[in-house]
Phi, psi and omega in degrees: 000319180297319179296321180297317179296316179297322179295317179296318178298318179295320179296317178297323178295320178295318179296316179297320179294322178296317179295319181293324183289339180293326176061208180081173182278160177286142180274139175281150180285124181281138179279070185274129174209092187284004172263355180274096185293327179296318177296317180296320180294318177294321177296321178296320178297316179295321180297313182293321184281329187243330185263325187287352176294324182244324182263153174251165167228071193293347181252018180233130179259148181300323183291348176289344178292349174295339179291342180254020171097006179269145177269166178303318182292320178296320178295315180296319185284329190243341189234351181268096178245336183258354181203166177255353185252128184290342180272359181284158176280163183277096180255146181286161180271347185279147175284125182305324179292320177294320179299317179296324179288323183281317187253356180089346178199161178284128180305137185291156174289141187253010184303313183241027184297326182290338178269328186277343185265008179295147180202192181294339180280349181148198180280169175298325177296321178298317179298312181297320179297320178288316182301313184287350181250005184235027171285149176209157182290131179216103185288351179278350181263153183298324180275347183085005183225155174220176185213139180288320182284335180223080182302142178064029180296144180273001183266132174286167181278098184292337184255022187294331178293332177278316183278328185100178182257129179211161178240151178269139178258123181242152176241133180276133178224147177269128179218116180055039177081004180238150179270126178246147177256113183258127181293132181244333181165191184244147172242118181284124178263314179209139180288157177257186180287344181238156170284169180301320180293318178294321180294317178300321179293319179296316178295322176300319178294318180297314179294324177299318177295317179298322177295316178294319183297330179296335177203083183301336183268011187296323179293320176295319179300316181293317181296315179293322181299323178297315179294325177296317179295320177296319178297315180296322178296316178296317180295321178297318179297315180297317180296322179296316180291322176297318178298318179295319180293325182291321186260006187294330181266002181253119181261000000 
């Protein structure tokens, strides 16, 4: 028993050390609600207009957007820019060779990005919500932008016209003989088309859509799963009572 306790303590220490070594900023909680169709529709609009220029969602078809309340005609009129067929997958408009030349690598597919980015800091949606809200102007980078959640990111700020132009304020501190830059706040350079609150809401809608896109059937899965569990609970009770009735006269 003593060895088991010591082993558990050592394992917890390793996990805590791993989490501490990851460092980085804390992720903000994303306002995810995949049953909010208005949020999902706005997120889909933002995704097609701002993300689909460079990124693809190769495992998602446009006609699947009918699951969030859009009609075929609404999809054709407002969201079909890269194809004429509603049954096509969401492919980016950028040439992969040009993307590799401009950004150093081909932009990743975003179909399951909200599921693949989960970590010790929170869910993948939390990471994306923090990432899209912490861009800042950095003239030392090739793209002119940097990010607190993903330092030295090769991606420019696709939503800068909505959020506006700002710079990050850092304070230098000495730690273990090395100089560290500690984030202190933001300096507004130029306003965007949205207020900070409106921008946070827009990013929340976009992240909500990315979360839904990673598993469009998740709401159905949860709803069916509840009924399955209720059925199993009822069946278990009936089986228990039948078993008791069958063996009651046998000692």
